[in-house]
BALUMDO-445805 format. One record per residue: y, z, x of N, C-alpha, C in turn. Coordinates in steps of 0.02 Angstrom, whole numbers, plus 50000, padded with zeros to 5 digits. Example, Ala and Ser with C-alpha at 12.3 -4.5 7.8 and 13.67 -1.06 7.14 Angstrom:
BEGIN
497165039050660497755039050615498355039050660
498885035450642499475035750684500025039450645
end
This chain:
BEGIN
499234999950046499925001049996500675001150035
500994993850051501614994750059502204999150062
502015001550001502475006750022502485012350025
501795015650044501945021750090501945023050152
502235014450166502675013150239503275018450255
503435018550200504145020650181504405030550205
503695029950230503735039750267503895037450335
503795031750355504355030150434505005030050427
505455031550349506155032550363506285039650353
505825042250353505825050350324506245055050420
506725059150382507095062250459506475065850477
505865064450480505475069850522505305067150573
504505071850616504335069350675503665066950659
503255070950612502365065750599502485068250512
502305064150505502235064750415501615059450403
501345062350339500565057550328500705056850255
500325051850234500285051150162499865047950138
499265048750079498915044850054499065043249955
498695037249930498585038149856497945036949847
497965039749801496875041349771496885041549694
496505036949692496265034249605495705040249594
495765043449521495385046449500494435046849529
494325039449557493545037649556493495041249635
494115042449675494045044649743494445038349780
494265034649774494605025749799495225027449832
495445028649910495995029149920496625021549916
496745021149882497235015349904497735013749958
497515018249973498245014250044498365023350083
498415023650140498625028650168499155025650230
499705029650266500155028150302499985035050359
500125031650406500155039950463499665043750469
499625050750526498985050750543498565055150497
498235052950458498095058250394497315063050427
497285063650475496645068150495497345075050532
497925073650559498285078450576498095084650525
498155092050550498215098250513499025100550497
499205101650448499835103250433500025108850391
500215115150397500355117850363500775117850302
500465120350233500305118350165500975120850122
501095126450155501325129150093501525130550035
501465130549998501405133749920501035126849905
500785122049937500615118049898499625121449880
499745123949940499285129949937498755134649862
499545133949820499505137649747498795134349726
498935126349718498365125149666497575124449677
497845122649774496985126249766496815134849772
497035136549753496925143849759496755144449687
497195141849633497315143149568496495139849534
496515132849585495695130549568495155134949596
495215139249627494835142349649494525148249601
495205151849577495255156349504494735151349447
495015146049455494705144549390494015142049371
493865144649441493015144449455492825150049463
493305155049480492935159849452492875164349370
493385160249338493275160449259492665157449227
492485148349267492035148449238491475150249246
491395152749318490745156649343490775163249288
491355164449253491195171849203491365177149272
491715178049307491935185449363492565186549320
492865182649310493555183949277493715180149208
493995181049170494455180449094494875176949083
495225173749057495935173349090496595176849036
496195178648997496595183648975496415192548967
496175192749034496025200149041496645203249102
496815209349072497185211449116497165208549225
497835209349231497825209149310498675206949292
498755214149348499685211949384499775217149351
500475217449326501055221749302500665224049229
500895228949212500715229049120500645225849063
500205222449004500445217249000500135211349020
500195208249089499825204249121499245202749122
498915197349109498375192949130498515187149194
497855187849175497695179749256497785174349221
498035173849148498375167449119499315168149170
499295173649120500085173849155500285174649229
499785176749282500055175149334499865169249371
499335166149350499285156949349499775154749324
500085158349291500825150649261501465154349277
501765161149324502055162149339502525165049276
502455169249212502475171849182502485178349180
502005181849250501925187349247502415193549224
502885191949235503595197449262503835200049334
503295196549375503465199949457504065192849465
504385198649540504705194949575504465191349622
504865184449651504755180849690503905182249757
504525185849775504285188049867504075193149866
504225200449802503905206649805503545208549746
503185214749755502895216849701503335223049673
503845218849604503865223849591504225219649540
504145222749464504365218749380505045217949389
505145213249353505895209949353505905209249283
505415207249216505115205049155504925208349129
504655207549075504225206849033503505201249042
503205202249041502315196849030502885192748959
502685187248992502895180548958503405179348920
503815183848954504635182748939505135177448982
504825176249047505315172949076505045167749125
504965162349142505035159049221504985162749276
504605166449304504635169149384504305167849442
504515161349455504095160349532504095164149554
503185166649594503275172649628502355171949666
502645170449708502245171149786501835177749769
502305183549762501735187149730501395188249682
501465185849621500805185349546500305180049593
500115176349653499835173749669499395178049739
499795181749741499445186649792498915191949762
499385196049682498975201049634498365195349615
498125188149628497855184349583497115185849650
497345185049682496925183549756496705190849754
496845193649747496605204049742496365202349696
496325200749632495995201049576495485197749584
495335192649620494805189149598494005193549661
494655194149713494115195349769493815201149749
494185209149685493745213049656493275211549635
493465204149594492915205649518492295202249553
492295196249615491955193849630491535199049675
491875203049711491365206649790491775201849836
491855195949850491895190849921492565191349909
492875192149996493435192349996493865183749973
494595184149940494795177749906494895170649977
494745171250041494795164550092494065162250066
493615168250074492975168450059492645164050015
493015166149973492665164749894493135155049883
493945155749898494145148149910493765143049959
493525146349992493055142050052492305141050019
491985144250002491615143049938491205139349879
491975142049841491695138849777492445129749779
492865129549808493235122549842493175117549878
493215122649937493215118050006492715113950018
492295120350012491345115750049491315110750012
491225113049945491055109549900491325101349910
491875102449916492365093449933492225091249995
491935097150032492055092050115492765092650140
493175099850110493665098250153493745103050228
493365101250253493205102750352493675104050355
494305101950358494895102150390495235107350350
495375109750327495505114650283495605122350308
495945124850300495925132150357496215135650277
495995142550257496495146650246496465156350253
496715158850269496875165450293497605167450258
497685171750231498235175650224498295175850150
498985172250125499115174850079498915165850022
498655168249960498535165349907499115160749878
499575163049916500365158649884500555153849939
500505153450009500575150950042500295150350117
499685149250134499555151450209498835147250198
498655140750186498245135350191498625129350232
498185126750298498205121350310497835117550309
497975110150301497505104150267497845097850301
497525095050292497605087450315497685082650245
497985076050249497955074150175497385069950156
497015067650215496085068050215496055070850159
495845077250162495745082550135495895084250063
496545081450071496895083249978497075077549946
496805072249979496265069249922495755067449909
495455071249949494665071949935494795079049837
495255084449865495655087849802495745083549769
496355081249760496455074949722496235072849689
495875070549697495235065949664494935068849624
494585076549625494255081149608494815082649553
495415083249562495765086949499495795081149422
495665075449428495675070949418495115067449377
494505069349413494015069549388493495074549418
493745080049380493205085649417492545085249396
492105091049450491455090649460491665097649460
491965101449501491955108649523491885112349443
492395109449422492735112849338492415106549271
492405111449225492355106349155493085104249130
492845096849132493765092449135494095097549062
493745098549023494105105149007494655113449012
494275111749039494745118449076495465116749128
495205108049150495615103949202496435104049147
496055100149095496625099349045497055104149048
496795111549029497115117049007497455120249069
497355116549119497765119449193498615115049194
498475107049160498905102649174499015103849102
498985109849059499575111048982500085115248994
500655114248960501105118748979500785128648934
500765132248971500735137748949501655143048947
501655144248901502175147348887502775141648857
502665136748831503355132348805503795135748776
504525129748824505215133148826505375139148859
505025140748924505255146148938505775144448997
506345147749011506965145449072506695146749149
507025145049165506745147249243507165143449298
507025146749369507225142449428506745138749453
506665134149456506215127949519506455128249576
506065133049616506415132549674506495129149727
507245125449747507495122049777507965116849741
508025117849672508305111949646508555115449554
508405122849555509065126349521508665128349468
509075130649418508785131449366508485127349309
508145125849257507945121549207507655127449177
507865121849114508075125249032507285125349016
506975120849040506095121649011505705120749067
505725128849116505265128249180504495127149166
504385122149134503495121249120503105121749170
502715126149148502105125749178501315126749157
500745126149210500125123949178499855131949216
499305130249213498725134549288498905132149339
499475135649378499595135549473499925128749470
499855124449394500195118349423500715114949375
501425115049437501985113849400501785107749350
502125108849296502075102249259502895095949269
502905093549262503795087449281504125087549197
503815085949145503915084649086504395082149095
505185083649050505955082449075506375083749124
505685088249191506415090849223506905088049263
507515089449259508025086249305508395091549321
508705090949404508315084749447507585087849460
507295083649499506565085149511506395082049582
505585083749628505475081349681505225075649665
504745072649602504575067849598504885062549577
504575055949549505025049349541505505049649477
505915044849466506175044049379505745041549336
505335037849383504765034649329504285037649335
504275044249363503505048049336503515049749279
502665050849244502605051449148502945060849175
503165061649117503345067349091502555071649126
501995067049087501135070749109501205075449177
501495071449229501555070449290501455078449328
500915081149368500995087749377500525089049467
500825093049480500885094749553500935101249567
501285098949651501665106449687501975103549743
502355106749747502805103649833502665109849865
502895111649951502855116349979503405116450036
503875121950034504355122950066504115119750164
503585118850175503505115150250503605107450254
503905104250186503755098750157503145094050149
503005098350109502305096550078502355090949998
502035087749985501845087449907501295085449888
500985087049848500445083649787500755082349709
500575076549718500605076549621500205071349596
500015073149534499255068749515499885067349435
499785059149438500125054949358499715053549314
499335054849269498895053249237499175047749199
499705045849196499765038949136499605033649206
499925034249258499665030549334498965031949383
498545034249346497885031949350497615036349428
498405040049447498375041049533498715046449551
498545049449603498745055049634499025052649728
499565057749734499925055849796500055059249850
499625062649895499735067749919500305065350012
500855070850009501245068150058501275075750117
501255074850196501075082850203501785080250274
502275085250284502625084050369502645089350404
502975090050429503095094450482503785098350497
504165097350433504895095050441505055100750373
505435108750376505325110050315505775106850268
505705107750211506025107550157506665108550130
507135103750107507985104450127508035096450095
508645096350113509025091250071508955083950077
508555085950138508215077050170507555074650142
507195078150100506805079150052506965078949993
507435080249950507705077249888507855073349909
508205066849934508685061749954507965058749962
507205058349998506905053850014506435055249972
506085057849943505295058849906505425056349817
506275056349796505885051849711505975043849725
506405044249777506285034649767505615033049825
505545037149841504735036949888504215034049826
504155038949801503675042149717503725034349705
504295031049660504705028249621504185019149655
504465020349750504035015849749503165014749752
502895019649756502355020049766502205020149677
502245021249615502385021749556502315014349523
502905008149565503115001049543502585000049586
502245000149640501804994149658501084996049645
500935003449609500295004949563500495001549514
500804999149454500874995749426501024989449409
501284985849472501074978949495500464977349523
500054981249535499404978549559498624978049498
end
């Protein structure tokens, strides 16, 4: 795909990208797809997928108590538990505001580890990474931000999310469906959003503006970006997903570069 070469214009030292279909076909890639990059918050979809495996295995229930009083696993996955961004303190009642929370994902990891009797890093590896052949992905530390991976590995994950083998497709559909619709909140890096919609561990584009995906991205697009200059989006209407990893922290350069890149990728997919 010629559009992928646009990453060469990004003001970064190293970048890699790939587009993958639901059947796992990699339509194109550019850059060192085996280079390992810190994922920052793109760790969260991987962690969420492991939580959903634990749910399907019966180790946890989505609506069981977890986190602050009145909060559940579902609240934590959807950033509506009331926990602060990076501190284990409560700032609002569960289900009333969309407060993007690294602390919430750390509580999730602790909850699943206690329920399964397996450290969360080991559970994520056994439940998600090993079955998908993501041998270049490592995770130790916070389930919110501490994974390191490659474009090649994340393309495998993106194919899985589009055509699930580890989860029931109905569970993935729930993960990409808005939890607690209509809640406002801040999308990190993009300011306050009136409808700051999220599913279970995945951010949902809907009508957000500004946004890190493209102007032509469908409202159903879901995924995540990271402060290490990384993103993964899945556009069900396009029937494809895109991964891009860089070695420059997110900033104004990404706000400018990412949307036109995504629009170029989508235009090439439509023309194919």
